[in-house]
VEXBA-115573 format. One line per 3 residues: number of its first residue (from 0); for each residue x, y, z of C-alpha. Coordinates in steps of 0.1 Angstrom, whole numbers. Layout:
BEGIN
NUM) X,Y,Z; ...
//
This chain:
BEGIN
0) 0,0,0; 28,24,9; 47,16,-23
3) 16,21,-44; 9,54,-28; 45,66,-34
6) 45,53,-70; 14,76,-76; 32,105,-60
9) 65,102,-79; 48,98,-113; 36,134,-111
12) 72,147,-103; 95,143,-74; 124,161,-58
15) 141,145,-28; 163,175,-20; 152,211,-14
18) 179,238,-16; 182,261,14; 176,297,5
21) 196,317,30; 180,345,50; 214,352,65
24) 250,344,55; 281,352,76; 316,342,84
27) 337,345,115; 370,357,98; 358,381,71
30) 351,360,40; 322,374,19; 294,350,12
33) 267,355,-15; 240,331,-27; 234,327,-65
36) 201,320,-82; 209,283,-84; 214,281,-46
39) 251,279,-47; 270,301,-23; 302,318,-36
42) 330,332,-15; 350,364,-22; 369,392,-5
45) 394,383,23; 413,350,23; 417,341,60
48) 438,311,71; 408,296,88; 371,305,87
51) 336,294,98; 307,298,75; 272,302,89
54) 240,298,68; 206,306,83; 175,297,63
57) 138,289,67; 130,252,63; 117,244,28
60) 101,212,41; 77,205,71; 101,177,82
63) 139,173,78; 158,141,81; 191,150,66
66) 213,176,49; 234,175,17; 265,196,12
69) 278,200,-24; 312,214,-31; 320,226,-66
72) 352,234,-85; 352,269,-100; 374,290,-121
75) 377,317,-94; 394,292,-71; 430,282,-72
78) 437,262,-104; 399,259,-109; 396,238,-77
81) 375,239,-46; 393,265,-26; 411,298,-30
84) 439,284,-9; 473,275,-22; 465,239,-32
87) 429,244,-44; 417,216,-21; 394,221,9
90) 395,208,45; 362,208,64; 369,200,101
93) 334,202,116; 298,209,109; 270,220,132
96) 232,221,128; 211,243,150; 176,257,152
99) 171,293,159; 139,312,166; 134,344,146
102) 142,374,167; 162,354,192; 200,347,195
105) 195,314,213; 199,282,194; 193,245,201
108) 217,218,188; 204,192,165; 223,159,168
111) 237,142,136; 239,104,136; 260,98,105
114) 279,112,75; 288,98,41; 306,113,11
117) 314,104,-25; 351,109,-20; 375,106,9
120) 413,108,13; 437,87,33; 441,103,67
123) 475,88,71; 488,107,41; 472,140,51
126) 480,146,87; 448,130,99; 425,147,74
129) 404,127,49; 373,110,63; 339,127,64
132) 329,111,96; 354,133,115; 334,164,108
135) 311,152,136; 337,150,164; 346,186,172
138) 383,179,167; 400,203,143; 429,179,139
141) 408,158,115; 381,163,90; 369,158,54
144) 392,168,25; 399,161,-12; 437,164,-9
147) 452,136,-30; 424,134,-55; 432,139,-91
150) 411,163,-112; 384,187,-102; 348,173,-99
153) 318,183,-79; 315,163,-46; 288,159,-20
156) 284,147,15; 251,137,32; 245,141,69
159) 217,121,86; 199,137,116; 195,115,147
162) 158,122,148; 135,138,122; 133,176,127
165) 101,195,126; 104,233,130; 79,258,142
168) 67,284,118; 90,311,134; 121,288,135
171) 150,287,111; 177,262,103; 213,271,110
174) 241,252,92; 277,259,103; 308,248,84
177) 340,250,105; 373,251,87; 399,251,114
180) 425,228,101; 461,230,114; 472,233,77
183) 449,263,70; 442,281,37; 418,254,27
186) 384,271,30; 356,260,6; 351,284,-23
189) 317,274,-38; 291,252,-22; 254,245,-19
192) 233,231,10; 200,211,6; 177,192,29
195) 154,162,26; 125,147,44; 133,112,31
198) 146,86,57; 166,54,59; 188,48,28
201) 180,82,15; 203,98,41; 227,69,44
204) 241,72,9; 251,98,-17; 234,78,-44
207) 199,89,-57; 173,83,-30; 150,52,-34
210) 120,74,-45; 142,92,-70; 151,58,-85
213) 115,48,-84; 105,80,-103; 131,72,-130
216) 119,36,-134; 82,46,-136; 87,74,-161
219) 67,62,-191; 55,30,-173; 22,23,-155
222) 30,-4,-130; 55,-17,-104; 60,-51,-118
225) 94,-43,-134; 111,-31,-102; 143,-50,-96
228) 150,-66,-62; 177,-40,-52; 153,-11,-56
231) 125,-30,-38; 149,-36,-9; 158,0,-7
234) 122,11,-8; 114,-14,19; 142,-1,41
237) 129,35,36; 94,24,47; 107,6,77
240) 129,36,87; 97,55,94; 77,26,108
243) 78,31,146; 69,-5,158; 96,-20,136
246) 122,6,147; 115,0,184; 120,-37,180
249) 150,-33,158; 167,-10,184; 160,-36,211
252) 174,-64,189; 205,-44,180; 212,-36,217
255) 208,-73,225; 232,-84,198; 258,-59,209
258) 253,-70,245; 257,-107,235; 288,-99,215
261) 303,-81,245; 296,-112,267; 312,-135,241
264) 343,-113,240; 346,-115,278; 339,-152,280
267) 373,-164,269; 407,-161,285; 416,-127,298
270) 451,-113,296; 462,-99,329; 492,-77,334
273) 514,-90,361; 542,-71,378; 575,-90,383
276) 606,-80,403; 637,-69,384; 667,-91,387
279) 687,-60,396; 666,-34,414; 667,0,398
282) 685,28,417; 662,55,429; 673,89,441
285) 658,120,457; 653,147,430; 668,180,441
288) 641,206,440; 620,182,420; 642,184,389
291) 641,151,372; 677,150,361; 692,165,393
294) 696,134,414; 704,136,451; 711,109,476
297) 701,73,469; 670,59,486; 660,23,494
300) 627,5,497; 613,4,532; 582,11,553
303) 574,37,581; 588,23,613; 561,43,632
306) 534,19,618; 552,-15,621; 587,-28,619
309) 597,-48,589; 599,-85,599; 633,-100,598
312) 640,-124,569; 612,-109,548; 624,-97,514
315) 616,-61,505; 595,-69,474; 559,-64,465
318) 550,-98,480; 568,-88,512; 550,-55,513
321) 516,-73,509; 526,-96,538; 536,-66,559
324) 503,-48,552; 482,-78,566; 506,-88,593
327) 490,-92,627; 516,-68,641; 505,-41,617
330) 481,-19,638; 466,0,609; 451,-24,583
333) 426,-43,604; 415,-12,621; 408,6,588
336) 388,-24,575; 368,-28,607; 361,9,607
339) 348,7,571; 325,-22,580; 312,-2,610
342) 306,28,588; 286,6,564; 263,-4,593
345) 261,28,613; 265,55,587; 296,69,605
348) 327,50,614; 342,47,649; 368,70,633
351) 347,96,616; 374,103,591; 379,69,574
354) 402,84,548; 426,97,575; 437,77,605
357) 466,101,611; 471,131,634; 449,153,612
360) 420,128,614; 395,124,643; 403,101,672
363) 381,70,676; 349,75,696; 354,40,711
366) 390,31,707; 389,-1,727; 359,-13,706
369) 379,-6,674; 408,-25,688; 386,-55,697
372) 369,-55,662; 403,-54,645; 416,-83,665
375) 384,-103,659; 389,-97,621; 425,-109,621
378) 418,-139,644; 388,-150,622; 412,-152,592
381) 401,-118,578; 365,-131,575; 346,-99,568
384) 312,-116,566; 319,-129,602; 327,-94,614
387) 296,-80,598; 275,-107,615; 290,-98,648
390) 282,-61,643; 246,-65,631; 237,-90,658
393) 250,-68,686; 226,-50,710; 241,-17,699
396) 231,-22,662; 196,-35,671; 186,-4,691
399) 157,17,681; 164,50,665; 137,67,684
402) 150,94,708; 140,123,730; 150,160,731
405) 174,156,760; 194,128,744; 194,146,710
408) 207,178,726; 234,159,745; 246,138,715
411) 231,151,683; 253,130,660; 249,98,681
414) 286,94,686; 279,77,720; 257,51,703
417) 229,55,729; 203,49,701; 201,33,667
420) 216,54,639; 192,69,614; 207,79,580
423) 198,79,543; 210,48,525; 235,53,497
426) 219,56,462; 233,23,450; 216,5,479
429) 183,24,473; 183,12,437; 192,-24,444
432) 166,-24,472; 139,-11,449; 144,-36,421
435) 148,-64,446; 115,-55,462; 99,-56,428
438) 113,-90,420; 135,-77,392; 169,-80,406
441) 193,-102,386; 216,-118,411; 241,-132,385
444) 277,-129,396; 306,-118,373; 307,-109,337
447) 310,-76,317; 295,-44,330; 259,-34,323
450) 243,-1,313; 212,7,334; 187,33,324
453) 198,69,324; 184,100,305; 193,104,269
456) 221,127,258; 242,126,290; 273,112,274
459) 267,131,241; 266,164,259; 297,157,280
462) 318,142,253; 306,164,224; 288,136,207
465) 317,111,205; 302,85,228; 266,71,228
468) 251,54,258; 234,21,248; 211,6,274
471) 215,-31,283; 187,-53,272; 166,-78,292
474) 175,-91,326; 210,-75,324; 193,-42,330
477) 185,-52,366; 218,-65,377; 233,-51,410
480) 246,-15,408; 281,-27,414; 281,-39,377
483) 270,-5,363; 293,9,337; 313,40,346
486) 331,65,325; 358,84,343; 343,118,338
489) 306,108,343; 291,80,365; 256,66,363
492) 232,94,367; 210,76,393; 240,76,418
495) 233,111,430; 256,108,460; 285,91,443
498) 320,107,443; 334,121,411; 362,95,412
501) 388,121,403; 403,115,437; 399,86,461
504) 369,90,484; 358,65,510; 328,83,525
507) 293,86,510; 284,123,507; 249,128,520
510) 232,158,507; 196,167,500; 187,185,468
513) 156,185,445; 176,164,420; 177,135,445
516) 139,135,449; 134,139,411; 157,109,405
519) 139,87,429; 105,97,414; 114,97,377
522) 145,76,371; 134,47,348; 148,20,371
525) 125,32,399; 96,35,375; 102,0,362
528) 102,-12,398; 69,6,404; 54,-9,373
531) 64,-44,383; 49,-39,418; 17,-26,403
534) 15,-56,380; 19,-79,410; -7,-60,429
537) -33,-63,401; -26,-101,399; -33,-105,436
540) -67,-120,444; -85,-95,466; -101,-61,467
543) -81,-29,463; -77,-26,501; -61,-61,503
546) -39,-53,473; -27,-21,488; -20,-38,521
549) 1,-65,503; 19,-38,484; 27,-19,516
552) 41,-51,532; 61,-59,501; 79,-26,502
555) 82,-19,539; 82,-54,554; 55,-46,579
558) 17,-42,580; 3,-8,575; -16,9,603
561) -53,18,597; -43,55,591; -15,46,567
564) -38,23,547; -65,50,546; -40,75,532
567) -27,51,506; -63,42,496; -71,79,492
570) -42,85,469; -49,54,449; -85,65,445
573) -75,100,434; -49,87,409; -72,61,395
576) -100,86,390; -76,109,371; -64,81,348
579) -100,69,341; -106,104,328; -73,104,309
582) -67,68,297; -40,79,272; -19,92,301
585) -23,59,319; -12,39,288; 19,62,284
588) 28,56,321; 26,18,316; 44,18,282
591) 70,-7,293; 45,-32,306; 33,-43,271
594) -1,-52,286; -21,-19,282; -27,-25,245
597) -49,-55,253; -65,-40,285; -96,-18,287
600) -93,17,299; -107,9,334; -80,-18,340
603) -53,4,327; -64,32,350; -64,8,380
606) -29,-5,372; -16,30,368; -31,38,402
609) -12,9,418; 20,21,401; 17,55,416
612) 10,40,450; 41,18,446; 62,48,437
615) 49,67,467; 59,38,490; 94,35,474
618) 99,72,481; 89,72,518; 116,80,544
621) 111,45,557; 122,31,523; 151,54,519
624) 166,55,554; 183,31,577; 167,33,611
//
């Protein structure tokens, strides 16, 4: 049906590309730009070493999926080439696409997903310049060029937008061409820019678009029977590129395949770098005033005597250092580990500065207890599970966190441990707890990292489009947070209290900002947990009160009071009434569940109500705090 409709359209005339007619042309370094009647833009005037061209134009189409840049040789350029520079060749380092509202100087960036060109040079022969894909990476040390090509011929490059672009009536398209190569003097002399609303193979190739080919085939014919298989395949690809159900499933399949390939790569033997001792130790000297080649007195490997003496007969090697670190005579290591475990359970260590056990750190609040825990750890064979069990089964840990004004005034930080400690759980623990409560947690051990849900564009914005975050598929999405993938400069966005990892930090920073609440309410991991809990509540045999009571017990591990159940029922009723009046919103909320399509509006509204109730419970202080 789609092909028949398109065949009828193209028989009456078809143009895939519409030329941009500039409302404004400018350059940063003084080149004069003027657009001719045929849409080409010619340069004149000054000849700067580098320059950026900026074209602003109204959109000639209601939807834009890609842009085409054509570069032409011309007699006004050097040797009739592409540039007025010495060689006649051009070097385009970057392009940018923006949208600008008329009368405003503010713009929004439009992401580009790919670039292809009809000619490319070898980057190894041209100082890194040659491939068109590098015009998308914001690096002036590479880009697209024709250097090395023989003869002068028109060339073109096609840039596909990441998403179809629809502009408002008062918005204009901004196309920037940046020519900032280290070589310089290679600015384009004559060019033309066009846009298309075609998708799929139309913006993935510099060849004629599938509908242009179809128009050529049908010229003078009345039917579709003579289309060859290649053209039919390209037409099908173009149809599927705009068919949302197919694209959604294809994206999921592509992610799953990439995930499986990563698992296969990590399933084999892993090469591990191992340090070995030199046969002859290298001489090391103090550097006088830090100057690398001004060597002072020779120094030897040793350890601070103030911590523990080096055992006699133990070689001063890395293995020897490891044995010294865990030696029972070493007073520091076991205490540091015991303090970390105490901090995990109580929120604050016996030494409140776990990163500093020196003179500048705080003294232990209970030094004898810290000593006893350290000895217990060593004598148990460094069994940390044993020490954790000792801590959590103690009367001190099992105290209630309830207190009175007098005790709070005397010991506001609970350093005397007269009550149970109350503190917000770290974000990784909150996430793991939420997906465990919902029955989604994947407890598999080991394997490659996973990429949990996070908002779109986080990596692209930070890394200028070089890296794209691909979500993990299936059960891998719900693995423990310890397996979440980190980049050095940006961690998972749902870890709102995680350190930046630029320096070593051993304490969880507890702050309260609106971003934390928004994460817990809107992060997709928590929404998926709420959806799963809602689905279980609907499947439970009972009235809405029994379902809400079960939901409460599932999240908080206790029965609700009559007042708590009344509040929860009131919110469920309000939410359900809203979604009965707005069933479309309810279906959007339950998108990931895949059930709403086959459910009636009333059932969808009820399940959405249970999802909001589950989200409310997951965001209670009792869910987020240790007490």
